[in-house]
Every structure is written in structure tokens, then in C-alpha cells.
N, C-alpha and C positions, 0 to 999 in steps of 0.2 A: 629451105625451111628449117628453122631451129627447133629440133625435137628434144634434145637432151642438153642440159647444162651441168657442167662439172664444178664441184664446189668443195670447200673445206669448212667444216662446222662442228657444232656441238651435237653429239648424238645422245649424250646423257648428262644432264645438268649437274649431277653429283660427281661427274668426272670431266668438268669443264676445261681443265688444263690438259686434256687429252683429245684435242681436235682431230677429226678424222675426215678422210676423203669420202664424198658421197655424190651421187648423181640425182638430179630431179628433172621432172618434166615441167616446162614452163606452161602457164595458162595460155589459152588460145589468144592469138594476136588480135587486138582490137584495131579499128581504123585509126585511132588516135595514138597508137603505140609506136615506139621505135625499139629496135634491137641494137645493143651496144656491145662491142667486143672490148673487154676491160683490159687496160694496160697497167693500171696502178690503183691502189686504194689506201688511203690513210687509215691508221688505227685510232679510233676515237675512244674516249673513256666510256661512252655508251656501249661500245662493243663488249667491254669487260663486264659492265653492269648486267647486260642482257645474258651474256654467256654464263655468269654466276647465278642468274635467276633473281637478282636484287629487285627487279621490277616485275616479278612474276615469271612463270614458266609457260610461255604461250604454246609452243609446240617443238618437237624435235623429230628429225634433225633440223637445225637452224644454222644458216650461214649469215654471219653478221657483216658489217662493213657498209658505211654510208658516206664515205669520202672518195667517190669513184671518179676516175677519169678513163675515158676510152674513146673508141671511134665508132660512129654509126655504121651499121652494116645492113640495116633494113628499115624501111619507112612504111607505116600504115597508110591506107588510101586517103585519110583525111588530114594527114600531117602537111603543114604548109611547106611546099617544096621550094618556096622562095626564101625560107628561113633556114631549113635544115637540108643537108645533102649527104649522100653516101660518102663516108670518109671523114666527115667533120669530127674534129676533136672536141669532145663535150664532157661536161661534169654532171654528176648526180649527187644530191645531198641526202639529208635525213628523211625527207618527205617525198613520196612518189605519187600521191594523188590527193584530191579533195572533192567535195560534192559539186563545187562550181556554181551552186545556185543559192546558197544561204547568204544572209546579209554580209557575213564576214568574207566569204569568197568574192562576192560581187564588188565589195569595197576594198579589195586588196589586202585582206588579212587571211589568205588561204592557209597560212601556217597555224592559225588559231581555229580552223574549222573543226567542229565537233565530230565530223565524219571523215577526217583526214586519214590517209593511209601512210604509215611509216614504211620506209624502204625495207626494213625487216621487222619481224615481231608483230605484224598485223595480218589479217586475212581478208582477201577480196570477197565481194558479195557472192562470187561463184564458188567460194569455199577453198580457193587456192591460197596456200600460205606464201607470203612474201619472203624472198630470200635476197640477201645483200651482196656486197661486192667482193667477198672472198670466193669468187667464182669467175669462170672465164667469160660469161656473158650475163647480161641483165636485160629484161624486157620491161618497159616502163612507159607511162604516158609522156608524150612530148612536152606537156605543159610544165613538167618538172625536170626538164633536160636543158642544159645551159651551154652555149658555145663558149669555149675557152679562148680569150684573146691571144693572138699570136705572140704578144710580148710576155705572156705568162707561161713559164715552163711547167711541165707536167708535175714535177715534184713539189713545186710551190702551190700549184692549183689544187692538188688533192686535199690537203688539210684545210683549205679554205671552204670546202663544200659543206662542212658542218662546223668544225671548231672556229673557222674564220668568220663565217656569217654570225655565229653565236656571239662572238666578241664584237663584231662590227655593228650589229643592229642596235644595241642599247646606246652606243655612242651616237649613231645616226638619229635615233629617237630623241636623245637629249640635246640635240642641236650643238654638239661639240664643235668648237671652232677655235681660232687663234685666241689664246689667253684663257680658255676654259681650264679650270683646275680639276683634273681627273685623278682619282685613286683607283688602282687595280689591285684587288686583294687576291693573292694566289698567283705565283709565277710559274705556271706549268704550261701544258699544251695550249689551252685557250688563252690563259693570261698573257703569255708572251706575244701572241698575235694581237691581243687587245692593246698592248703597249705599242706595237708597231703601227697599228691603225690610228690610235689616239695621237701619236707623234706626227703622223702624216697629215692629220687634220689641224695641226698647229697647237694642240693642247699642251699645258704644262702637266707632266705626268709623274705621279709618285707610285712606285711599286711598294706593295704592302705584303709582308710575309711574317712568319712567326719569329724567325731569327735572322742573323746577318749572313747566313750561309749563301744566300743567292744575291747578295749585294752587288758583287762584281758582274755577275751575269746580267742583272737588271741594267747596270750602266752600259754594258755592251749592246743591249737591246735598244738603248736610247732614253731610258728613264731619267728624268731630271733629278729626282729625289728618291730616297728609300726610307721606309719605316719598318723597324722590327717591333712587332707588337709585344714582344717579351721585354722590351725596354721599360724600366719602371716609370719613365716620363710619359709613356703612352697610356691613355689618350690625352691626358691633361695638357700637354705641351702642343697639341695639334688642333686645338679648338678652332672652328670656323676655317678650316683649311680647304675643303673640297666643295665643288658644285655637284659632283656626281661621283659615287664609288660603285664600281662594277665588281661584284663578287664572283670570281671564277674558281674559288676553292670549293671542294666538295665535302670538306669536313668543317663543321662549325656547330656552335650551340648558341642559345639566346644571349648569353653574357658576352660572347665574342662579337656577335653581330651588333649588340648595343654599343659596345666599346668603339667599334669602327664607325657606327652611325653618328656617334657623338662628335666626330671630326667634321661632320657636314655643316655647311652654312645653312641658315634658315632658308627653307624651300629647297634644300638640297635633296638629292634622291639616291637611295641605295637600291641597286638592282641585282637580283639573283639571276644567274644565267646557267648555273650548273645544277644538276639534280642528284641529290644524295639518295640513299635507299629510302623507300617510301615510308619506313618506320620513323624517320626523323620528323620531329615536331618542334615548332618555335612558339613561344609565348611572349607578348610584349604588353606593358602597361600602357593604356591609351594616353595617360598623362605625359609619358616620356615622348611620345610622338607629337602631342599637342605643344608641349613646351618648346621643342626645337623646330616646330613646323616642318618636320621631316616627312618625306614620302618614301614608301617602300614598294617595290614592284618586282615583276619578273619579265623575262624576255625569252621567247622560244624561237630559235633559229631565225628565219626571215621569210618574207614572201618571195615569189618568183622575181618580182620587180626589184626587191632589195638585193637578191643574189646577183642578178645581172649588173646592178649598179656597183656592188662590192667587187665583182670580178674586174670590171673596167677600172675602178678606183685602184685596185691592187696592181693592175698592169701599168697604169699611168704613174703611180707613185713607187714603182719597183719594190713592192712588198714581197719579202722572201722569208717565209717561215723557216725556222731552224728544223731540219729534218734529218733523219737517219734511215737509210733504206734497209729492208730485210726481204729476203726471198719469200715468196708465198709457197710454203710447204708446212707440213704438220709440225716439224721440229722448230722452225723459225717463228711460226705463229705462237707456239707455246712459250718460247723464249721471250718474245716481244711482250706477251701478256704478263708474264712473270715480272719482267723489268718495269713495265708500266705500273704494276701493283706496288712495286717498291720505290717508284719515283726515279728509276734509273734510265732516264731518257731526256735529252735536251734537243728539241722539246716534243717532237712528234715523229712517230714511225710511219713510213710509207712502204707498203708491200709492192714489190715489183717482181719481174721474172715470170710473168704469167704464161708466156709462150713456152718457156722451158719446162714448166711444171705440168700445165694442162695440155698434154699431147694425146 
């Protein structure tokens, strides 16, 4: 019986760059739960936002991390034993539960459930605070646990559990296929995976960034074209270029967004998939949207069915995010967070060395 979980987390939001070791008692195991021994966890931009308190300060201590890969070590009584087995290598993403009874849940939009539980930063009805993957174990509903295909290695699978599905879902929803003109704004952790997925779907992909600094990297990722928005020819020379633009950048204002949207074809769609601090607001004139017949929307992670489909798609198409490993310990977590803050990673960190640290 799992009685204590060891973790690294934020004990004081004002000292978020000083993560510390702490132990916590997991909530009682429910019949639908599984226990997972964690072997790797990607570092997501959401981890930084939460650690800094950008989205509020829910509770402390808090262990972040929702790009989790590990092995099942215990199964609740109601878990389907034909689907999950002790020892299975599985992944966990940004969502750990939903109500399962609302219209959204019943119709496959569990990721949009008003009562959803996030893997960290939310509180269960019994008052237990959720803790994430910077820990040696996690206890979670089996409905949000996903078997990792054998063809997908652990280091590739981890960042797919949040960043990957976040980039994959808007492409899937837009019906991206061979010949679709896709723009990806922001060439970072999520953006680079969005490029990989769009290319695998057969799209003609353009990487969009502020300067030419990432042009060669974008080419190595497979992008067909590159646009630097600082170019004086932008956006006038790129009118009617895209069917869909996926915004993966977390910094923007209304003028920047309008400039990029003006490169859409009529009925084209601009999709936000990253969340800036909650203080950020955007204003648009309705006439601008009407004149171009543009659509603007958002996309938040994906449903369980979406995640299962993405993992198999990634395995079948040999999707390999660019990752750098870091050991899970206070010093390396701090270093990784600092480097992410300064954009010094190509393109995703994955924490490893769990058995070495959590002894």
C-alpha cells in the first residue's frame, strides 16, 4: 500500500526558484484509480506559470509536472484488467479527472469539462490537493492514463502528454491533410512538435517567428517555409497564405495577432493553444473579423480519445520531439526552469533519474 509519496516542489511562491524536497500522503485509493511509479516527466511551460503563481497560488507545497511516464504498480478493483496490467508503461497528461456525466464528458469533450481536475493545481472533492509528476509516484483515475505504444520511446512520449497533444489537437480539429497550408507561430517546446505533426499529416508548413534566429532550426524540423514577422514585408506579402495558423507563442498583443491573422485565407482559422498570464487581454474590431471571414478560437489539450490517437500516430510516424534530459533534483530543476525562462532549450526538458534521487 502506497502511504507516502516523495516529491520536489514549490514551498513558497515568492521563492519559486528554490524548489525543495517534501513528502505527502496520497488520497485514499478509489476503485477506479491506478498507482504509477514515475520514471520520467517532461517540463512544460505550465509548470513555470504555476510555480511562479501566474495563474494564482492554489496551495503549497505543490509539485508540478504533467508530462508523466511510468509503470503501473497497483490497480483499483474497478479498473479494466483487460486494458491495464501491472508493469504497463503508461503516460499521464495535464488532466487527471472529469465529472464523466455532463454533456461534454458524455460526448467526448472531457478536456472541456467544467468540473475537470488538473494533474496539479486543483483539489479533489475530499479536500486532497493534487500533486504532479516531480515525484516518485502518482495516484490517478485510470480514465486519464494511457498506454505508451512500444514503438514510442520514453523520452519522446513524455513531452507528448501535454505539449504534444496541445499542438496535435488543433491540427486534428482543423482537418489538416496533404496540401493544407499551416502556419505555426512560435518555434519553442509546443511549436516544434506542432511542426512535426503537421508535416506528418502532409501539410505545407510555415514556421513564424519574430526574427530569423530560428530559421535554420525550423528547416531542420521540416518546415517548408519561414516568416520573420520583423521583416518589413510582413504581413502585406503573405496575404491569403494560410488555411490555419496555430499560435504556440505565449507572448503577444492584439496588433501582433491581427498582423498574423491577416495572412489567413477567407474562412481561415487562428487558434490559441498557449496560455499567457491571466492579466493578458485582447481586443478586436468586429469589422476586421467580418472583412476577412476569419475565425479565432482556442484549443485545450485533448480528450482521452484524442490522446490515444495521438500516441499511436506518433508511434506510426516516428515523431521524435527534441529533448534534453535533466536529473530530478533541486539544483537541476532550478537550472531547467531558469533556462526555460530564458528560452535556452531546444526544445523540451525531460526529467529522469527518479530511482537515483527518490531513495
